N, C-alpha and C positions, 0 to 999 in steps of 0.2 A: 230299316231305320229311317225315320222321317227326315225331310230336309231341315226342319227346325232343330231336331236333336243333333244332327251332324254339325250344324252351325254352332250350337252351344258347345259341343265337344271341342271343336277347333278353336273357338275363342278361349276356352279354359286352358287348353294346351299352350296356346300362343302367349297368354299372360303368364302362365306358370314358368315357361322356359326362356322367354325373351324379355318381357318388360320388367319383371321383378329382378332387378339387378342388385338390390341391397346396397346401393352406393350412397355413402354419406360423405360428400366432399369435405365438409367441415372447414371450409375456407372462410375467413373474414374479409379477405381481399378480393377485389375484382380486377379485371384487366385494366391497365393504364389507358389514359386518353392520349398520351403523347407518343412520340416516335422513339425508336431506339431499340426495338425488340428484334430487329431483323436477324442479328447474328445468332441469337439463341433459337429463334423460331425456325431457322433453316435446319437446325438439327432435329427438330420435332417433325416438321412438315414443310418441305421446301416450297411447296406450291401454295401455302397459306399466307395471306397478308395479315399481320397482327397489329398493324399500327392503329387501326380504328375498329378493333373488334368489339362487338356488343354481345353481351351474354344472352344467348337465346335458349338456354336450357329450360326445359319444362319439368318442374318438380311436382310430383303428386304422391299420394299415398294410397295403398291398397291393403286391405285386411286379408291376411292369410288364415288366421284363426282368431278366436275370440280374445286371446291373450297376447298376440304377437303382431307387430306392425313392421313393415319395411318401407324405406324411402327409395323410390326408384327415379331414375333420370333417363330421359330419352336421348340426351346428348351431353357432352362435356365440352366446355369452351376450350379452344386451343391454349389460351393463357393458363387456365387452371391445370390442364394436362401437363403443360410445360413446368409449372411450379411443382406439381406432384411428382414429376419425373426426377426431381432432386433426390438422390439416394440418402441425403442427410436431412430430409424434410422434418422428420419427427424431432430431431435435436434442436430445431429452430422454432418450435411451437411454444406458446405461452405456458401450456400445461407442463411441458418438460422443464423449461428454464426457470419458471417462477416457483415451482413446487418441489422439484427434485434437486436442482443445483444449489450449492451454497452461495456462489457468486454468479452474476448474470452477465453475459456478453450482449444481450439484447433486452429490450424492455417492451412493456405492453400498456404504458400509460399514455396520456395525451401529449406529454412532452417528447415522446419518441419521434414525433414528426419534426420537432425543432432540431433535434440532435441527429436525426437520420440513423437511429439505432433501434428501429422497430423490429420485433420478432417477425417470423415468416408468415404467420397467420393473422397479422394486423393489417388492416387496409390503410396504406400510406396515403396521406392527404397533404399535398403541398400547400393548401390554403391555411393549414395550421402552423406553417413555418413562422419563425420570428425574424425580426430584422437582423439578428445575429447568426441565423442559420448558415449563411454562406461562409462565415468566418470561423465556425467551430472546428476544432481539431482535437484529436486525442493526444494529450500532452503528458510527457513522462515526468511524473511528480515524485518518483523515488528511484531507488536502484533496481526495482523490479522491471525487467525488460519486456514484460508481457502486459502489464496492467497500469493504466494511468487514469487521468480524469479529463473530462471535456472542459475546454477553455477557449475563449475567443483569442485566436492566435494570428490574425491577419488584420491589416488596416484596410479601410475602404479604398477603392481604386482612385478616388479623387484626392487622396492624401498626397500632397506635394512636398512635404518635409522629408527629405531623404534620410536625415539623421534619425527621426522618429521611426521611419519605416525599417531602417537597419536594426535599431535597438529592439523593436517589437519582434523581429524575426530571430533575434539572437537566442540561443539556448543556454548561454552562460549566465545562469541566475546568480552566481557569485558577483558578477559585474553589473548586471542590469536589474537584479532583484528577482524575487519569486512571484508567484501568482498574487493577484489582488482581486477583491470582490466588491461589487457595488450593486445594490438592489438585487441580490441573489444571482447576478451575472458574474461568472468567474472569467478573468482575463489572464492571459499567459504571463504578463508582467505589466507594470504601470504604464509603459510606453504604448502597449496595445490598448490600454484604457484611454490614454491621452488622445490617440487618433480617432477614437469614437466619442470624443468630447466628454470624457469622464475624468473629473479631477478630484472627486471625493470618493474615497474607497478605504477598505481595510486590507491590511497586508498579511499574507501567510507567513508563518515562522518556519524555520529550518531546524530539523533535528538530525544530528550526526550520530552514527552508531559506531562504537569503537570497542576494541578488546585489548586489554593489557596496557593501556595508556596511563602513565603516572603523572603526578602533578609537576615533577621536576622538568618536564619538557614543555610545559605551558607557562609562558612568561607574562607577567602583568604589564611589563613595560612596552608590550606590542599594542598597536591599535586594534580595535575590534575587527576591522576588515582583514588586517594582516594575520591576526590570530585565527580568524575563521578560515582563511585560505590555508594556513599552516595545518590546522586540524583536519580540514576537509581532505587533504591529500594523504592523511594517515587513516582516515575512516574506512570502515568496512561497508558502510551503506549510509543512505540518507532518506529522509522523508519530509515532504512539505506538509506543514500542519495548518489547516484552515482556521480562521478566527472562530470563536465560539458562536454556535448557532448557524454556521454556514453549511448548506446542504451540497455535498459533492456528488457529481454523477460519474460513476466509474465507467471505464471503457477499456477495450482491448487494443493494445498497440500493435504496430507493424502489420496492419491488415491492408494488403494490396487490393486494388480494384481496377475497374475500367469504366468507360462511359456508357456501357450497356444499361438499359433501363432496369432489367432484373437485377443486375449487380448493385445498382444504387437503391433498390427498393427496400431491402431488409439486411439484417446481419444474422448469419448462421455460419460461423467460421469453419473453414476447411483448411487442410494443410497438405503440403507435398514435400516428400523427402527427396532431396537431390544433392549429390556430392556431400553427404553427411550433414546437410543443413536442412532445417525445417522452414519452409516458406508458407506464410499464412495468407489467406484471401478472405474478403468479406463474406462471400458465400460461394456456392458451387458454380454459379454463373459468372463469377469474376476470374475463375481459374483459366489457365491457357487451354484453348479448345483441344489441342492435340494431346494433352496429358490429363484430361478430366477423368478418364477412367482410373487414374492413379491417385486421385484426391481422396483424402481420408477425413472423416468427420471429427471435429474437435470435441463436441459434446461435453460429457462429464470430465474429460481430461482438463478442461479449463480450471476447475477447482484446484487442481494440483500444480498448475503452471506457476513457476516463480514464487513459491511460498517463501515468505520472509524468514531469514535466519535471525534468531534472537541474540543480540549482543548485550553484554551487561552494562556497558557505559553509554550514556546518552548525553549530548550537549545541545541545548536549545538556543539557537541564535534568533534574534528579532531584527527585522528590517524596517519596522515602523518608525516614522519620524515622531519621536516621543515628545510629550509636553510635561511629563512628570519630572520633577527635579531630582538630581542625583542624591540629595540628602534623604529622599524618601526611600531610597533603595540600598540603604546600608546593610539591611538584613532581609534575607528571603523569608517571606511569609506565605501562607497558603493562598491568601487573596492575590498576592502578586503573581504567584505561580499560575493561578487560574486565569488571570486576565492579561498577564505578561505586560505590565505597565512600565517596565524599566528597559533601558537600552543596554542592558548587561546580559551576557549569556548565562544560562542556567545549567549547572553540572549535576548529574545524578550518577552515583556509584563510581565516582572518580577514585583512583587508587593512590595512596600516599605511603611512602616509606620514610618515616621520621629518622632523625639522626640516631645512631646506635647509642646505648647508654649501659650503665652497669648497676646491678643490684648487689648491695653489700650487706652481709648478715653478721650479726654479733656472735653467732656460733656457727660451726660447720653444719651444713645441711646435706642430706642425700639428694640424689638427682630428682627423685619424685617430689621431694619437698620443695626443691627449687622451681620445678614446673608448676606446682600448686601456687607458689608465691607470685610467679610471673602471670599466671591466670588471674589472680586477684588484682594485680595491677591493670591488666586489660579490662577487667570488669569495671574498675574505677573510671577508666577513660570513657567507657560508654555512657556513663552518667554525666561526665564533664562536658563532652563535645557533642552529645546528642546523636550518636550513631550506634548501631547494634553490632557492627562488624569490626571488631578490633581483635587481632590475633598476633601471636609471635611467629615471625618468619623463621628465626633461628635463636637457639639458646646455646651459647658457646661456653664450655667449662674446661678447666685444666684437668689433667689426668688425676684420678683418685676417686675413692668411693664417696668422700665428703668434701665439700668446698665452702669457702667463706665468701665467694663472690661469683658472679656470672655476667657475661656480656649478652645483651638482649637486642635483637633486631625485630621491630614491629612491622606489621602490615595493616593498614587502616583503609577501609572502604567508606567513603562519605556517602552513605545511602540516602540521606536527606537531600532533596534538591537545594543547591546552594550557589551563590555567586562565587566567582573565583577569589575575590578578595576575602570572603569569609573562610574559604578553605585554607588560604595562605595564613590567615590569622590563627586558625586552629592549629596549623602545623607549627607556627612560631610558639604558640602557647604550650603545645605538647613538648617541644624541644627544651623549653625552659621551665617546665613544671617541676616544682619541688615536691617530693613524695616520701613519706615515711609510714611504716606500718609496724605495729607491735602485735606480736603473735605469742599467745600463751600455749605452751605445750609441756605436759607433764610437770606442772608446777614451775616451769621456767618461762620467762618472758624474753622473747627473741625480737630484737629490733632489726628492721629491714629499711635500708635507705637507698634512694636513687641518686646516682652520681654520674656526672658527665665525663669526668676524667678517669683514667685507668687507676684503680686502687692498688695499693702496695702489694696486696696478696696475689695480684695477677701480673705484676711486672715481671718480665723475663720468663713468662710461662707460655707454653704453646697450648692453644685452645682447640677443642674439637666439639663437634655437635653433641648435644645432650642426648 
């Protein structure tokens, strides 16, 4: 074999088995220019200095066949190798979070640099930060303990008004108010806006979620703030509602971190179970070094974390300093509900139990006939008070196959969003409603009357459920 042939064979073998690695790093990020990688770098290569690493990888292509190409790399930068060493890397990529997950814990847009919530394969660029970046926090905006929204939650260091500082830091939104928004920037509360020289803003509303609450425990003679506090402590959950047109940026709560550069670069949450508690971290490099082998990927689990329970009753409170006069808010309308122009809370699906009453019949009726008459009365009320949910809670009858009177207990759900005074007016109207019905049956006309007082036919009678 000639020298030339041997040389060709060795070159072919060398490229076939060594250079063609088929590696596609797929990273959009390059190593940082700043310091702070030392902690994580030591785990990868204790003798490598990563503070000013420049990528020296040489990427080229070679054809293996006419229809197939591979990308090969003669070296991988320590930074890339360290990022790829994250066992949860795939769960933090744009492809996974933006196309597979219903909700995202990281983002791939330009704003991710401002909120420091970029996904793992996005090149983080501090030059794209905004003036509010140092003050953004993930704020708890509902009873969901895992998911919140980004809001400016701190004052600048030069703020010397200690009262404003204290109120901005307070999480008691019943006292200091909910989030406000100005020029698409959301602030934790109006005091956080004040210390950033923002005085014109729109205020979030508060929705309280309840179950089994009846009108009798909600009093009109209480102030709005007292009533809100009273109902809040009975509620099953809450949600801050942004003004119409406001874009909210969701985020994951309770993510622990450290000052390590890789910890701060991206969000790809991991968690650690310890003493029956789950502790969450921004990413793998934020976790405690001694326990990193125990960290688990959050991934698609995030879609199932803290899913809201649906409760039938909601009450919407407004914190906005209103200019609309009270006379304009005597009756709830669709327009008012959409823009919330009144300083009155809005109730939906509130339950009412009107005063018991009696239906008196001109002839004795069977149990089934009495139920039919009570149903007709309920149907009448749905047309009078504009609600579809009127039912009888109890029908009480004396013993006997037929009776000339029955005691009725109603249950009404005010499904239409209404002010409290509207609901109270409807209750008053129902309790004092005069009602008569004439029913023709087998050539007989039967009169049915509604009475508030016990009729003679039921006096001294023991009643039981129909």
